[in-house]
mmCIF file of the N, C-alpha and C atoms, coordinates in Angstrom:
data_MODEL
# 
_entry.id   MODEL 
# 
loop_
_atom_site.group_PDB 
_atom_site.id 
_atom_site.type_symbol 
_atom_site.label_atom_id 
_atom_site.label_alt_id 
_atom_site.label_comp_id 
_atom_site.label_asym_id 
_atom_site.label_entity_id 
_atom_site.label_seq_id 
_atom_site.pdbx_PDB_ins_code 
_atom_site.Cartn_x 
_atom_site.Cartn_y 
_atom_site.Cartn_z 
_atom_site.occupancy 
_atom_site.B_iso_or_equiv 
_atom_site.pdbx_formal_charge 
_atom_site.auth_seq_id 
_atom_site.auth_comp_id 
_atom_site.auth_asym_id 
_atom_site.auth_atom_id 
_atom_site.pdbx_PDB_model_num 
ATOM 1   N N  . MET A 1 1  ? 0.816   -1.183  0.008   1.00 0.00 ? 1  MET A N  1 
ATOM 2   C CA . MET A 1 1  ? 0.005   -0.001  -0.010  1.00 0.00 ? 1  MET A CA 1 
ATOM 3   C C  . MET A 1 1  ? 0.874   1.248   0.014   1.00 0.00 ? 1  MET A C  1 
ATOM 4   N N  . SER A 1 2  ? 0.304   2.313   -0.449  1.00 0.00 ? 2  SER A N  1 
ATOM 5   C CA . SER A 1 2  ? 0.995   3.591   -0.403  1.00 0.00 ? 2  SER A CA 1 
ATOM 6   C C  . SER A 1 2  ? 0.638   4.331   0.884   1.00 0.00 ? 2  SER A C  1 
ATOM 7   N N  . TYR A 1 3  ? 1.390   5.351   1.248   1.00 0.00 ? 3  TYR A N  1 
ATOM 8   C CA . TYR A 1 3  ? 1.079   6.153   2.404   1.00 0.00 ? 3  TYR A CA 1 
ATOM 9   C C  . TYR A 1 3  ? -0.299  6.780   2.281   1.00 0.00 ? 3  TYR A C  1 
ATOM 10  N N  . GLY A 1 4  ? -0.631  7.250   1.070   1.00 0.00 ? 4  GLY A N  1 
ATOM 11  C CA . GLY A 1 4  ? -1.930  7.840   0.824   1.00 0.00 ? 4  GLY A CA 1 
ATOM 12  C C  . GLY A 1 4  ? -3.064  6.832   0.986   1.00 0.00 ? 4  GLY A C  1 
ATOM 13  N N  . GLN A 1 5  ? -2.854  5.612   0.523   1.00 0.00 ? 5  GLN A N  1 
ATOM 14  C CA . GLN A 1 5  ? -3.874  4.570   0.665   1.00 0.00 ? 5  GLN A CA 1 
ATOM 15  C C  . GLN A 1 5  ? -4.176  4.333   2.148   1.00 0.00 ? 5  GLN A C  1 
ATOM 16  N N  . VAL A 1 6  ? -3.131  4.240   2.952   1.00 0.00 ? 6  VAL A N  1 
ATOM 17  C CA . VAL A 1 6  ? -3.299  3.991   4.369   1.00 0.00 ? 6  VAL A CA 1 
ATOM 18  C C  . VAL A 1 6  ? -4.075  5.154   4.989   1.00 0.00 ? 6  VAL A C  1 
ATOM 19  N N  . ALA A 1 7  ? -3.721  6.366   4.596   1.00 0.00 ? 7  ALA A N  1 
ATOM 20  C CA . ALA A 1 7  ? -4.427  7.560   5.106   1.00 0.00 ? 7  ALA A CA 1 
ATOM 21  C C  . ALA A 1 7  ? -5.884  7.511   4.730   1.00 0.00 ? 7  ALA A C  1 
ATOM 22  N N  . ARG A 1 8  ? -6.184  7.171   3.489   1.00 0.00 ? 8  ARG A N  1 
ATOM 23  C CA . ARG A 1 8  ? -7.583  7.073   3.065   1.00 0.00 ? 8  ARG A CA 1 
ATOM 24  C C  . ARG A 1 8  ? -8.337  5.994   3.819   1.00 0.00 ? 8  ARG A C  1 
ATOM 25  N N  . ALA A 1 9  ? -7.679  4.848   4.017   1.00 0.00 ? 9  ALA A N  1 
ATOM 26  C CA . ALA A 1 9  ? -8.299  3.718   4.734   1.00 0.00 ? 9  ALA A CA 1 
ATOM 27  C C  . ALA A 1 9  ? -8.598  4.105   6.163   1.00 0.00 ? 9  ALA A C  1 
ATOM 28  N N  . ALA A 1 10 ? -7.735  5.005   6.730   1.00 0.00 ? 10 ALA A N  1 
ATOM 29  C CA . ALA A 1 10 ? -7.957  5.456   8.102   1.00 0.00 ? 10 ALA A CA 1 
ATOM 30  C C  . ALA A 1 10 ? -8.954  6.595   8.212   1.00 0.00 ? 10 ALA A C  1 
ATOM 31  N N  . GLY A 1 11 ? -9.493  7.041   7.056   1.00 0.00 ? 11 GLY A N  1 
ATOM 32  C CA . GLY A 1 11 ? -10.538 8.068   7.056   1.00 0.00 ? 11 GLY A CA 1 
ATOM 33  C C  . GLY A 1 11 ? -9.959  9.474   6.980   1.00 0.00 ? 11 GLY A C  1 
ATOM 34  N N  . SER A 1 12 ? -8.688  9.601   6.659   1.00 0.00 ? 12 SER A N  1 
ATOM 35  C CA . SER A 1 12 ? -8.066  10.918  6.571   1.00 0.00 ? 12 SER A CA 1 
ATOM 36  C C  . SER A 1 12 ? -7.249  11.021  5.288   1.00 0.00 ? 12 SER A C  1 
ATOM 37  N N  . PRO A 1 13 ? -7.915  11.193  4.151   1.00 0.00 ? 13 PRO A N  1 
ATOM 38  C CA . PRO A 1 13 ? -7.254  11.065  2.859   1.00 0.00 ? 13 PRO A CA 1 
ATOM 39  C C  . PRO A 1 13 ? -6.116  12.030  2.596   1.00 0.00 ? 13 PRO A C  1 
ATOM 40  N N  . HIS A 1 14 ? -5.999  13.105  3.309   1.00 0.00 ? 14 HIS A N  1 
ATOM 41  C CA . HIS A 1 14 ? -4.928  14.073  3.060   1.00 0.00 ? 14 HIS A CA 1 
ATOM 42  C C  . HIS A 1 14 ? -3.824  13.993  4.112   1.00 0.00 ? 14 HIS A C  1 
ATOM 43  N N  . SER A 1 15 ? -3.681  12.837  4.719   1.00 0.00 ? 15 SER A N  1 
ATOM 44  C CA . SER A 1 15 ? -2.732  12.691  5.850   1.00 0.00 ? 15 SER A CA 1 
ATOM 45  C C  . SER A 1 15 ? -1.612  11.679  5.582   1.00 0.00 ? 15 SER A C  1 
ATOM 46  N N  . ALA A 1 16 ? -1.149  11.604  4.360   1.00 0.00 ? 16 ALA A N  1 
ATOM 47  C CA . ALA A 1 16 ? -0.083  10.628  4.041   1.00 0.00 ? 16 ALA A CA 1 
ATOM 48  C C  . ALA A 1 16 ? 1.167   10.914  4.862   1.00 0.00 ? 16 ALA A C  1 
ATOM 49  N N  . ARG A 1 17 ? 1.504   12.168  5.085   1.00 0.00 ? 17 ARG A N  1 
ATOM 50  C CA . ARG A 1 17 ? 2.711   12.483  5.864   1.00 0.00 ? 17 ARG A CA 1 
ATOM 51  C C  . ARG A 1 17 ? 2.544   12.050  7.323   1.00 0.00 ? 17 ARG A C  1 
ATOM 52  N N  . GLN A 1 18 ? 1.326   12.166  7.853   1.00 0.00 ? 18 GLN A N  1 
ATOM 53  C CA . GLN A 1 18 ? 1.098   11.712  9.216   1.00 0.00 ? 18 GLN A CA 1 
ATOM 54  C C  . GLN A 1 18 ? 1.253   10.228  9.307   1.00 0.00 ? 18 GLN A C  1 
ATOM 55  N N  . VAL A 1 19 ? 0.835   9.513   8.277   1.00 0.00 ? 19 VAL A N  1 
ATOM 56  C CA . VAL A 1 19 ? 1.025   8.073   8.256   1.00 0.00 ? 19 VAL A CA 1 
ATOM 57  C C  . VAL A 1 19 ? 2.526   7.728   8.358   1.00 0.00 ? 19 VAL A C  1 
ATOM 58  N N  . ALA A 1 20 ? 3.348   8.446   7.614   1.00 0.00 ? 20 ALA A N  1 
ATOM 59  C CA . ALA A 1 20 ? 4.781   8.202   7.672   1.00 0.00 ? 20 ALA A CA 1 
ATOM 60  C C  . ALA A 1 20 ? 5.315   8.472   9.083   1.00 0.00 ? 20 ALA A C  1 
ATOM 61  N N  . ARG A 1 21 ? 4.851   9.544   9.726   1.00 0.00 ? 21 ARG A N  1 
ATOM 62  C CA . ARG A 1 21 ? 5.315   9.839   11.092  1.00 0.00 ? 21 ARG A CA 1 
ATOM 63  C C  . ARG A 1 21 ? 4.880   8.751   12.059  1.00 0.00 ? 21 ARG A C  1 
ATOM 64  N N  . ILE A 1 22 ? 3.652   8.294   11.946  1.00 0.00 ? 22 ILE A N  1 
ATOM 65  C CA . ILE A 1 22 ? 3.159   7.276   12.835  1.00 0.00 ? 22 ILE A CA 1 
ATOM 66  C C  . ILE A 1 22 ? 3.943   5.975   12.663  1.00 0.00 ? 22 ILE A C  1 
ATOM 67  N N  . LEU A 1 23 ? 4.150   5.596   11.405  1.00 0.00 ? 23 LEU A N  1 
ATOM 68  C CA . LEU A 1 23 ? 4.906   4.390   11.157  1.00 0.00 ? 23 LEU A CA 1 
ATOM 69  C C  . LEU A 1 23 ? 6.326   4.485   11.730  1.00 0.00 ? 23 LEU A C  1 
ATOM 70  N N  . HIS A 1 24 ? 6.941   5.669   11.576  1.00 0.00 ? 24 HIS A N  1 
ATOM 71  C CA . HIS A 1 24 ? 8.281   5.866   12.077  1.00 0.00 ? 24 HIS A CA 1 
ATOM 72  C C  . HIS A 1 24 ? 8.337   5.778   13.609  1.00 0.00 ? 24 HIS A C  1 
ATOM 73  N N  . SER A 1 25 ? 7.372   6.348   14.261  1.00 0.00 ? 25 SER A N  1 
ATOM 74  C CA . SER A 1 25 ? 7.387   6.401   15.717  1.00 0.00 ? 25 SER A CA 1 
ATOM 75  C C  . SER A 1 25 ? 6.779   5.238   16.446  1.00 0.00 ? 25 SER A C  1 
ATOM 76  N N  . MET A 1 26 ? 5.867   4.533   15.800  1.00 0.00 ? 26 MET A N  1 
ATOM 77  C CA . MET A 1 26 ? 5.099   3.483   16.497  1.00 0.00 ? 26 MET A CA 1 
ATOM 78  C C  . MET A 1 26 ? 5.339   2.048   16.017  1.00 0.00 ? 26 MET A C  1 
ATOM 79  N N  . SER A 1 27 ? 6.045   1.871   14.947  1.00 0.00 ? 27 SER A N  1 
ATOM 80  C CA . SER A 1 27 ? 6.162   0.541   14.321  1.00 0.00 ? 27 SER A CA 1 
ATOM 81  C C  . SER A 1 27 ? 6.809   -0.492  15.248  1.00 0.00 ? 27 SER A C  1 
ATOM 82  N N  . GLU A 1 28 ? 7.928   -0.108  15.836  1.00 0.00 ? 28 GLU A N  1 
ATOM 83  C CA . GLU A 1 28 ? 8.624   -1.054  16.675  1.00 0.00 ? 28 GLU A CA 1 
ATOM 84  C C  . GLU A 1 28 ? 7.830   -1.431  17.922  1.00 0.00 ? 28 GLU A C  1 
ATOM 85  N N  . LYS A 1 29 ? 7.276   -0.436  18.572  1.00 0.00 ? 29 LYS A N  1 
ATOM 86  C CA . LYS A 1 29 ? 6.488   -0.660  19.813  1.00 0.00 ? 29 LYS A CA 1 
ATOM 87  C C  . LYS A 1 29 ? 5.246   -1.533  19.532  1.00 0.00 ? 29 LYS A C  1 
ATOM 88  N N  . HIS A 1 30 ? 4.586   -1.329  18.428  1.00 0.00 ? 30 HIS A N  1 
ATOM 89  C CA . HIS A 1 30 ? 3.329   -2.008  18.148  1.00 0.00 ? 30 HIS A CA 1 
ATOM 90  C C  . HIS A 1 30 ? 3.458   -3.084  17.060  1.00 0.00 ? 30 HIS A C  1 
ATOM 91  N N  . ASN A 1 31 ? 4.700   -3.387  16.647  1.00 0.00 ? 31 ASN A N  1 
ATOM 92  C CA . ASN A 1 31 ? 4.929   -4.420  15.632  1.00 0.00 ? 31 ASN A CA 1 
ATOM 93  C C  . ASN A 1 31 ? 4.139   -4.185  14.363  1.00 0.00 ? 31 ASN A C  1 
ATOM 94  N N  . ILE A 1 32 ? 4.192   -2.973  13.882  1.00 0.00 ? 32 ILE A N  1 
ATOM 95  C CA . ILE A 1 32 ? 3.504   -2.591  12.648  1.00 0.00 ? 32 ILE A CA 1 
ATOM 96  C C  . ILE A 1 32 ? 4.422   -2.879  11.456  1.00 0.00 ? 32 ILE A C  1 
ATOM 97  N N  . PRO A 1 33 ? 3.918   -3.541  10.409  1.00 0.00 ? 33 PRO A N  1 
ATOM 98  C CA . PRO A 1 33 ? 4.751   -3.830  9.247   1.00 0.00 ? 33 PRO A CA 1 
ATOM 99  C C  . PRO A 1 33 ? 5.024   -2.628  8.368   1.00 0.00 ? 33 PRO A C  1 
ATOM 100 N N  . TRP A 1 34 ? 5.774   -1.704  8.896   1.00 0.00 ? 34 TRP A N  1 
ATOM 101 C CA . TRP A 1 34 ? 6.105   -0.446  8.236   1.00 0.00 ? 34 TRP A CA 1 
ATOM 102 C C  . TRP A 1 34 ? 6.753   -0.646  6.869   1.00 0.00 ? 34 TRP A C  1 
ATOM 103 N N  . HIS A 1 35 ? 7.481   -1.718  6.729   1.00 0.00 ? 35 HIS A N  1 
ATOM 104 C CA . HIS A 1 35 ? 8.221   -1.902  5.458   1.00 0.00 ? 35 HIS A CA 1 
ATOM 105 C C  . HIS A 1 35 ? 7.325   -2.192  4.270   1.00 0.00 ? 35 HIS A C  1 
ATOM 106 N N  . ARG A 1 36 ? 6.061   -2.462  4.479   1.00 0.00 ? 36 ARG A N  1 
ATOM 107 C CA . ARG A 1 36 ? 5.160   -2.739  3.381   1.00 0.00 ? 36 ARG A CA 1 
ATOM 108 C C  . ARG A 1 36 ? 4.541   -1.500  2.740   1.00 0.00 ? 36 ARG A C  1 
ATOM 109 N N  . ILE A 1 37 ? 4.899   -0.330  3.257   1.00 0.00 ? 37 ILE A N  1 
ATOM 110 C CA . ILE A 1 37 ? 4.360   0.920   2.748   1.00 0.00 ? 37 ILE A CA 1 
ATOM 111 C C  . ILE A 1 37 ? 5.387   1.620   1.856   1.00 0.00 ? 37 ILE A C  1 
ATOM 112 N N  . VAL A 1 38 ? 4.962   1.991   0.652   1.00 0.00 ? 38 VAL A N  1 
ATOM 113 C CA . VAL A 1 38 ? 5.844   2.682   -0.282  1.00 0.00 ? 38 VAL A CA 1 
ATOM 114 C C  . VAL A 1 38 ? 5.113   3.972   -0.728  1.00 0.00 ? 38 VAL A C  1 
ATOM 115 N N  . ASN A 1 39 ? 5.814   4.811   -1.492  1.00 0.00 ? 39 ASN A N  1 
ATOM 116 C CA . ASN A 1 39 ? 5.103   6.002   -1.972  1.00 0.00 ? 39 ASN A CA 1 
ATOM 117 C C  . ASN A 1 39 ? 4.239   5.671   -3.165  1.00 0.00 ? 39 ASN A C  1 
ATOM 118 N N  . LYS A 1 40 ? 3.466   6.662   -3.654  1.00 0.00 ? 40 LYS A N  1 
ATOM 119 C CA . LYS A 1 40 ? 2.490   6.417   -4.705  1.00 0.00 ? 40 LYS A CA 1 
ATOM 120 C C  . LYS A 1 40 ? 3.116   6.037   -6.025  1.00 0.00 ? 40 LYS A C  1 
ATOM 121 N N  . LYS A 1 41 ? 4.419   6.209   -6.159  1.00 0.00 ? 41 LYS A N  1 
ATOM 122 C CA . LYS A 1 41 ? 5.140   5.850   -7.392  1.00 0.00 ? 41 LYS A CA 1 
ATOM 123 C C  . LYS A 1 41 ? 5.737   4.425   -7.301  1.00 0.00 ? 41 LYS A C  1 
ATOM 124 N N  . GLY A 1 42 ? 5.563   3.787   -6.124  1.00 0.00 ? 42 GLY A N  1 
ATOM 125 C CA . GLY A 1 42 ? 6.146   2.481   -5.929  1.00 0.00 ? 42 GLY A CA 1 
ATOM 126 C C  . GLY A 1 42 ? 7.592   2.526   -5.469  1.00 0.00 ? 42 GLY A C  1 
ATOM 127 N N  . GLU A 1 43 ? 8.011   3.702   -5.002  1.00 0.00 ? 43 GLU A N  1 
ATOM 128 C CA . GLU A 1 43 ? 9.403   3.868   -4.557  1.00 0.00 ? 43 GLU A CA 1 
ATOM 129 C C  . GLU A 1 43 ? 9.489   3.731   -3.036  1.00 0.00 ? 43 GLU A C  1 
ATOM 130 N N  . LEU A 1 44 ? 10.659  3.311   -2.588  1.00 0.00 ? 44 LEU A N  1 
ATOM 131 C CA . LEU A 1 44 ? 10.941  3.306   -1.163  1.00 0.00 ? 44 LEU A CA 1 
ATOM 132 C C  . LEU A 1 44 ? 11.180  4.771   -0.800  1.00 0.00 ? 44 LEU A C  1 
ATOM 133 N N  . ALA A 1 45 ? 10.400  5.257   0.111   1.00 0.00 ? 45 ALA A N  1 
ATOM 134 C CA . ALA A 1 45 ? 10.450  6.706   0.435   1.00 0.00 ? 45 ALA A CA 1 
ATOM 135 C C  . ALA A 1 45 ? 11.454  7.049   1.554   1.00 0.00 ? 45 ALA A C  1 
ATOM 136 N N  . ILE A 1 46 ? 11.970  6.059   2.208   1.00 0.00 ? 46 ILE A N  1 
ATOM 137 C CA . ILE A 1 46 ? 12.874  6.312   3.304   1.00 0.00 ? 46 ILE A CA 1 
ATOM 138 C C  . ILE A 1 46 ? 14.212  6.790   2.762   1.00 0.00 ? 46 ILE A C  1 
ATOM 139 N N  . LYS A 1 47 ? 14.710  7.863   3.272   1.00 0.00 ? 47 LYS A N  1 
ATOM 140 C CA . LYS A 1 47 ? 15.976  8.460   2.793   1.00 0.00 ? 47 LYS A CA 1 
ATOM 141 C C  . LYS A 1 47 ? 17.212  7.859   3.481   1.00 0.00 ? 47 LYS A C  1 
ATOM 142 N N  . ASP A 1 48 ? 17.058  7.479   4.765   1.00 0.00 ? 48 ASP A N  1 
ATOM 143 C CA . ASP A 1 48 ? 18.154  6.910   5.508   1.00 0.00 ? 48 ASP A CA 1 
ATOM 144 C C  . ASP A 1 48 ? 18.630  5.613   4.847   1.00 0.00 ? 48 ASP A C  1 
ATOM 145 N N  . GLY A 1 49 ? 19.902  5.539   4.525   1.00 0.00 ? 49 GLY A N  1 
ATOM 146 C CA . GLY A 1 49 ? 20.441  4.376   3.785   1.00 0.00 ? 49 GLY A CA 1 
ATOM 147 C C  . GLY A 1 49 ? 20.229  3.044   4.464   1.00 0.00 ? 49 GLY A C  1 
ATOM 148 N N  . ASP A 1 50 ? 20.488  2.959   5.760   1.00 0.00 ? 50 ASP A N  1 
ATOM 149 C CA . ASP A 1 50 ? 20.336  1.699   6.508   1.00 0.00 ? 50 ASP A CA 1 
ATOM 150 C C  . ASP A 1 50 ? 18.882  1.256   6.549   1.00 0.00 ? 50 ASP A C  1 
ATOM 151 N N  . ALA A 1 51 ? 17.990  2.193   6.874   1.00 0.00 ? 51 ALA A N  1 
ATOM 152 C CA . ALA A 1 51 ? 16.542  1.904   6.946   1.00 0.00 ? 51 ALA A CA 1 
ATOM 153 C C  . ALA A 1 51 ? 16.006  1.512   5.562   1.00 0.00 ? 51 ALA A C  1 
ATOM 154 N N  . ARG A 1 52 ? 16.474  2.192   4.536   1.00 0.00 ? 52 ARG A N  1 
ATOM 155 C CA . ARG A 1 52 ? 16.061  1.898   3.162   1.00 0.00 ? 52 ARG A CA 1 
ATOM 156 C C  . ARG A 1 52 ? 16.479  0.474   2.760   1.00 0.00 ? 52 ARG A C  1 
ATOM 157 N N  . TYR A 1 53 ? 17.717  0.147   3.102   1.00 0.00 ? 53 TYR A N  1 
ATOM 158 C CA . TYR A 1 53 ? 18.245  -1.217  2.812   1.00 0.00 ? 53 TYR A CA 1 
ATOM 159 C C  . TYR A 1 53 ? 17.426  -2.244  3.584   1.00 0.00 ? 53 TYR A C  1 
ATOM 160 N N  . THR A 1 54 ? 17.104  -1.972  4.841   1.00 0.00 ? 54 THR A N  1 
ATOM 161 C CA . THR A 1 54 ? 16.334  -2.904  5.646   1.00 0.00 ? 54 THR A CA 1 
ATOM 162 C C  . THR A 1 54 ? 14.960  -3.102  5.048   1.00 0.00 ? 54 THR A C  1 
ATOM 163 N N  . GLN A 1 55 ? 14.286  -2.020  4.601   1.00 0.00 ? 55 GLN A N  1 
ATOM 164 C CA . GLN A 1 55 ? 12.981  -2.132  3.996   1.00 0.00 ? 55 GLN A CA 1 
ATOM 165 C C  . GLN A 1 55 ? 13.054  -3.002  2.712   1.00 0.00 ? 55 GLN A C  1 
ATOM 166 N N  . LYS A 1 56 ? 13.999  -2.760  1.906   1.00 0.00 ? 56 LYS A N  1 
ATOM 167 C CA . LYS A 1 56 ? 14.171  -3.537  0.659   1.00 0.00 ? 56 LYS A CA 1 
ATOM 168 C C  . LYS A 1 56 ? 14.380  -5.001  0.986   1.00 0.00 ? 56 LYS A C  1 
ATOM 169 N N  . LEU A 1 57 ? 15.245  -5.258  1.938   1.00 0.00 ? 57 LEU A N  1 
ATOM 170 C CA . LEU A 1 57 ? 15.568  -6.663  2.337   1.00 0.00 ? 57 LEU A CA 1 
ATOM 171 C C  . LEU A 1 57 ? 14.320  -7.347  2.896   1.00 0.00 ? 57 LEU A C  1 
ATOM 172 N N  . LEU A 1 58 ? 13.550  -6.702  3.757   1.00 0.00 ? 58 LEU A N  1 
ATOM 173 C CA . LEU A 1 58 ? 12.336  -7.287  4.314   1.00 0.00 ? 58 LEU A CA 1 
ATOM 174 C C  . LEU A 1 58 ? 11.333  -7.620  3.248   1.00 0.00 ? 58 LEU A C  1 
ATOM 175 N N  . LEU A 1 59 ? 11.160  -6.686  2.317   1.00 0.00 ? 59 LEU A N  1 
ATOM 176 C CA . LEU A 1 59 ? 10.199  -6.920  1.173   1.00 0.00 ? 59 LEU A CA 1 
ATOM 177 C C  . LEU A 1 59 ? 10.681  -8.108  0.344   1.00 0.00 ? 59 LEU A C  1 
ATOM 178 N N  . GLU A 1 60 ? 11.937  -8.186  0.046   1.00 0.00 ? 60 GLU A N  1 
ATOM 179 C CA . GLU A 1 60 ? 12.459  -9.298  -0.778  1.00 0.00 ? 60 GLU A CA 1 
ATOM 180 C C  . GLU A 1 60 ? 12.303  -10.624 -0.021  1.00 0.00 ? 60 GLU A C  1 
ATOM 181 N N  . GLU A 1 61 ? 12.478  -10.590 1.311   1.00 0.00 ? 61 GLU A N  1 
ATOM 182 C CA . GLU A 1 61 ? 12.308  -11.801 2.122   1.00 0.00 ? 61 GLU A CA 1 
ATOM 183 C C  . GLU A 1 61 ? 10.856  -12.296 2.047   1.00 0.00 ? 61 GLU A C  1 
ATOM 184 N N  . GLU A 1 62 ? 9.909   -11.396 1.824   1.00 0.00 ? 62 GLU A N  1 
ATOM 185 C CA . GLU A 1 62 ? 8.507   -11.753 1.720   1.00 0.00 ? 62 GLU A CA 1 
ATOM 186 C C  . GLU A 1 62 ? 8.152   -12.149 0.309   1.00 0.00 ? 62 GLU A C  1 
ATOM 187 N N  . GLY A 1 63 ? 9.092   -12.171 -0.584  1.00 0.00 ? 63 GLY A N  1 
ATOM 188 C CA . GLY A 1 63 ? 8.876   -12.611 -1.953  1.00 0.00 ? 63 GLY A CA 1 
ATOM 189 C C  . GLY A 1 63 ? 8.651   -11.546 -2.998  1.00 0.00 ? 63 GLY A C  1 
ATOM 190 N N  . LEU A 1 64 ? 8.757   -10.268 -2.590  1.00 0.00 ? 64 LEU A N  1 
ATOM 191 C CA . LEU A 1 64 ? 8.568   -9.152  -3.512  1.00 0.00 ? 64 LEU A CA 1 
ATOM 192 C C  . LEU A 1 64 ? 9.808   -9.004  -4.403  1.00 0.00 ? 64 LEU A C  1 
ATOM 193 N N  . CYS A 1 65 ? 9.626   -8.834  -5.680  1.00 0.00 ? 65 CYS A N  1 
ATOM 194 C CA . CYS A 1 65 ? 10.735  -8.593  -6.595  1.00 0.00 ? 65 CYS A CA 1 
ATOM 195 C C  . CYS A 1 65 ? 10.649  -7.146  -7.088  1.00 0.00 ? 65 CYS A C  1 
ATOM 196 N N  . PHE A 1 66 ? 11.764  -6.443  -7.037  1.00 0.00 ? 66 PHE A N  1 
ATOM 197 C CA . PHE A 1 66 ? 11.815  -5.062  -7.506  1.00 0.00 ? 66 PHE A CA 1 
ATOM 198 C C  . PHE A 1 66 ? 12.043  -5.023  -9.023  1.00 0.00 ? 66 PHE A C  1 
ATOM 199 N N  . GLU A 1 67 ? 11.510  -3.982  -9.657  1.00 0.00 ? 67 GLU A N  1 
ATOM 200 C CA . GLU A 1 67 ? 11.752  -3.782  -11.080 1.00 0.00 ? 67 GLU A CA 1 
ATOM 201 C C  . GLU A 1 67 ? 13.183  -3.311  -11.254 1.00 0.00 ? 67 GLU A C  1 
ATOM 202 N N  . GLU A 1 68 ? 13.656  -3.309  -12.492 1.00 0.00 ? 68 GLU A N  1 
ATOM 203 C CA . GLU A 1 68 ? 15.020  -2.860  -12.776 1.00 0.00 ? 68 GLU A CA 1 
ATOM 204 C C  . GLU A 1 68 ? 15.286  -1.436  -12.313 1.00 0.00 ? 68 GLU A C  1 
ATOM 205 N N  . ASN A 1 69 ? 14.249  -0.581  -12.290 1.00 0.00 ? 69 ASN A N  1 
ATOM 206 C CA . ASN A 1 69 ? 14.425  0.799   -11.879 1.00 0.00 ? 69 ASN A CA 1 
ATOM 207 C C  . ASN A 1 69 ? 14.356  0.947   -10.362 1.00 0.00 ? 69 ASN A C  1 
ATOM 208 N N  . GLY A 1 70 ? 14.268  -0.144  -9.640  1.00 0.00 ? 70 GLY A N  1 
ATOM 209 C CA . GLY A 1 70 ? 14.281  -0.147  -8.186  1.00 0.00 ? 70 GLY A CA 1 
ATOM 210 C C  . GLY A 1 70 ? 12.920  0.095   -7.550  1.00 0.00 ? 70 GLY A C  1 
ATOM 211 N N  . LYS A 1 71 ? 11.877  0.190   -8.380  1.00 0.00 ? 71 LYS A N  1 
ATOM 212 C CA . LYS A 1 71 ? 10.534  0.413   -7.861  1.00 0.00 ? 71 LYS A CA 1 
ATOM 213 C C  . LYS A 1 71 ? 9.777   -0.907  -7.641  1.00 0.00 ? 71 LYS A C  1 
ATOM 214 N N  . VAL A 1 72 ? 8.719   -0.787  -6.869  1.00 0.00 ? 72 VAL A N  1 
ATOM 215 C CA . VAL A 1 72 ? 7.785   -1.870  -6.634  1.00 0.00 ? 72 VAL A CA 1 
ATOM 216 C C  . VAL A 1 72 ? 6.720   -1.804  -7.731  1.00 0.00 ? 72 VAL A C  1 
ATOM 217 N N  . SER A 1 73 ? 6.399   -2.877  -8.339  1.00 0.00 ? 73 SER A N  1 
ATOM 218 C CA . SER A 1 73 ? 5.325   -2.888  -9.357  1.00 0.00 ? 73 SER A CA 1 
ATOM 219 C C  . SER A 1 73 ? 4.000   -2.822  -8.626  1.00 0.00 ? 73 SER A C  1 
ATOM 220 N N  . LEU A 1 74 ? 3.432   -1.620  -8.577  1.00 0.00 ? 74 LEU A N  1 
ATOM 221 C CA . LEU A 1 74 ? 2.164   -1.480  -7.882  1.00 0.00 ? 74 LEU A CA 1 
ATOM 222 C C  . LEU A 1 74 ? 1.014   -2.271  -8.571  1.00 0.00 ? 74 LEU A C  1 
ATOM 223 N N  . SER A 1 75 ? 1.102   -2.387  -9.862  1.00 0.00 ? 75 SER A N  1 
ATOM 224 C CA . SER A 1 75 ? 0.090   -3.141  -10.596 1.00 0.00 ? 75 SER A CA 1 
ATOM 225 C C  . SER A 1 75 ? 0.129   -4.627  -10.187 1.00 0.00 ? 75 SER A C  1 
ATOM 226 N N  . HIS A 1 76 ? 1.253   -5.056  -9.721  1.00 0.00 ? 76 HIS A N  1 
ATOM 227 C CA . HIS A 1 76 ? 1.389   -6.466  -9.320  1.00 0.00 ? 76 HIS A CA 1 
ATOM 228 C C  . HIS A 1 76 ? 1.223   -6.677  -7.817  1.00 0.00 ? 76 HIS A C  1 
ATOM 229 N N  . TYR A 1 77 ? 1.739   -5.825  -6.989  1.00 0.00 ? 77 TYR A N  1 
ATOM 230 C CA . TYR A 1 77 ? 1.796   -6.027  -5.550  1.00 0.00 ? 77 TYR A CA 1 
ATOM 231 C C  . TYR A 1 77 ? 0.853   -5.194  -4.710  1.00 0.00 ? 77 TYR A C  1 
ATOM 232 N N  . GLN A 1 78 ? 0.294   -4.154  -5.266  1.00 0.00 ? 78 GLN A N  1 
ATOM 233 C CA . GLN A 1 78 ? -0.471  -3.201  -4.449  1.00 0.00 ? 78 GLN A CA 1 
ATOM 234 C C  . GLN A 1 78 ? -1.702  -3.919  -3.836  1.00 0.00 ? 78 GLN A C  1 
ATOM 235 N N  . HIS A 1 79 ? -1.912  -3.611  -2.577  1.00 0.00 ? 79 HIS A N  1 
ATOM 236 C CA . HIS A 1 79 ? -3.038  -4.191  -1.844  1.00 0.00 ? 79 HIS A CA 1 
ATOM 237 C C  . HIS A 1 79 ? -4.172  -3.196  -1.721  1.00 0.00 ? 79 HIS A C  1 
ATOM 238 N N  . PHE A 1 80 ? -5.367  -3.633  -1.961  1.00 0.00 ? 80 PHE A N  1 
ATOM 239 C CA . PHE A 1 80 ? -6.552  -2.791  -1.810  1.00 0.00 ? 80 PHE A CA 1 
ATOM 240 C C  . PHE A 1 80 ? -7.435  -3.447  -0.768  1.00 0.00 ? 80 PHE A C  1 
ATOM 241 N N  . PRO A 1 81 ? -7.430  -2.975  0.499   1.00 0.00 ? 81 PRO A N  1 
ATOM 242 C CA . PRO A 1 81 ? -8.230  -3.608  1.512   1.00 0.00 ? 81 PRO A CA 1 
ATOM 243 C C  . PRO A 1 81 ? -9.715  -3.403  1.310   1.00 0.00 ? 81 PRO A C  1 
ATOM 244 N N  . ASP A 1 82 ? -10.466 -4.379  1.778   1.00 0.00 ? 82 ASP A N  1 
ATOM 245 C CA . ASP A 1 82 ? -11.943 -4.251  1.786   1.00 0.00 ? 82 ASP A CA 1 
ATOM 246 C C  . ASP A 1 82 ? -12.299 -3.303  2.892   1.00 0.00 ? 82 ASP A C  1 
ATOM 247 N N  . LEU A 1 83 ? -12.941 -2.207  2.573   1.00 0.00 ? 83 LEU A N  1 
ATOM 248 C CA . LEU A 1 83 ? -13.295 -1.219  3.618   1.00 0.00 ? 83 LEU A CA 1 
ATOM 249 C C  . LEU A 1 83 ? -14.800 -1.247  3.831   1.00 0.00 ? 83 LEU A C  1 
# 
């Protein structure tokens, strides 16, 4: 899912940045799968090199394959929850 999708699913469609902040601050404490969230272009949005590498590694361990351009194929992997 993208940050925007999560925000819409939570009932606040203009809060993608808040989703990023919540994931950053609460993921470890609440065991939230933060690594499954990418930006709307299918890119890893994390700028920190170590965290970015960790996200990519976790996604690959779950069976996700990145395109040659380093993006996630949203047409293949994007999740649309039943709301």
